[in-house]
C-alpha positions as CSV (number, residue, x, y, z in Angstrom):
1,M,112.3,91.9,87.9
2,E,115.2,89.9,89.2
3,P,114.5,86.7,91.0
4,M,114.8,86.9,94.8
5,A,115.7,84.1,97.1
6,L,113.2,83.6,100.0
7,Y,113.8,81.2,102.8
8,A,111.0,79.8,105.0
9,R,112.0,79.4,108.6
10,T,108.8,77.5,109.6
11,P,106.4,75.1,107.9
12,L,103.7,77.8,108.0
13,Q,106.0,80.3,106.2
14,R,106.8,77.7,103.5
15,L,103.1,76.9,103.0
16,L,102.1,80.6,102.7
17,M,105.0,81.3,100.3
18,E,104.0,78.5,98.1
19,Q,100.3,79.6,98.1
20,A,101.3,83.2,97.4
21,V,103.2,82.0,94.2
22,V,100.2,79.9,93.1
23,L,97.8,82.9,93.7
24,A,100.1,85.2,91.7
25,E,100.1,82.6,88.8
26,Q,96.3,82.3,88.9
27,L,95.9,86.1,88.8
28,E,98.3,86.5,85.9
29,A,96.5,83.7,84.0
30,A,93.1,85.1,84.7
31,G,94.2,88.6,83.6
32,D,95.6,87.2,80.4
33,A,92.4,85.2,79.7
34,A,89.9,88.0,80.6
35,P,88.2,89.8,77.7
36,D,88.9,93.5,77.3
37,G,86.8,95.6,79.7
38,Q,86.5,92.7,82.2
39,V,90.0,92.4,83.5
40,L,89.4,94.3,86.7
41,D,86.2,92.4,87.5
42,R,87.7,89.0,86.9
43,L,90.8,89.7,88.8
44,E,89.0,91.3,91.7
45,G,86.6,88.4,92.0
46,L,89.5,85.9,91.9
47,A,91.5,87.9,94.4
48,V,88.7,88.1,96.9
49,Q,87.8,84.4,96.6
50,R,91.4,83.1,96.7
51,G,92.4,85.8,99.2
52,R,89.8,84.7,101.7
53,E,91.0,81.1,101.4
54,F,94.7,82.2,101.7
55,T,93.9,84.2,104.9
56,R,91.9,81.3,106.4
57,Q,94.7,78.9,105.8
58,A,97.3,81.4,107.3
59,L,95.2,81.9,110.4
60,E,94.6,78.1,110.7
61,G,98.3,77.4,110.4
62,A,99.2,80.0,112.9
63,L,96.7,78.8,115.4
64,Q,97.7,75.2,115.0
65,R,101.3,76.2,115.8
66,Q,100.2,78.0,119.0
67,V,98.2,74.9,120.0
68,A,101.1,72.6,119.4
69,D,103.4,74.9,121.5
70,V,100.9,74.9,124.4
71,E,100.5,71.1,124.2
72,K,104.3,70.7,124.4
73,K,104.5,72.9,127.5
74,L,101.6,71.0,129.1
75,L,103.2,67.6,128.3
76,R,106.5,68.7,129.8
77,A,104.7,70.0,132.9
78,A,102.8,66.8,133.3
79,N,105.9,64.7,133.0
80,A,107.9,66.8,135.5
81,P,108.7,64.6,138.5
82,A,107.4,65.9,141.8
83,D,109.9,65.6,144.7
84,V,107.9,65.0,147.8
85,V,110.9,65.0,150.1
86,A,112.5,68.1,148.6
87,G,112.8,69.9,151.9
88,T,110.8,72.9,150.8
89,K,109.6,73.6,154.3
90,A,111.4,76.2,156.3
91,R,113.2,75.0,159.5
92,R,111.2,75.4,162.6
93,R,112.5,77.9,165.1
94,A,113.9,76.5,168.3
95,R,111.7,77.2,171.3
96,S,113.2,79.2,174.1
């Protein structure tokens, strides 16, 4: 298989890409080290264990990004100046 260049656009993407490579390496090593007749069991156990951790970290990273985005919006809203004399009231109608 030819090497393929992948580019992470966010810190979360980079983290998950790195973890995916590590997981693949671990699965390959475990498959090579497993005795005949036990390859599937060993790889399945490792994939489930590491897969749960991978999924948990992916979810945690995605949620942290959402929280950071909301906090930025709230901070901008809190720092927005309020113009009391902005003239937002409509003109009063002249009495006849």
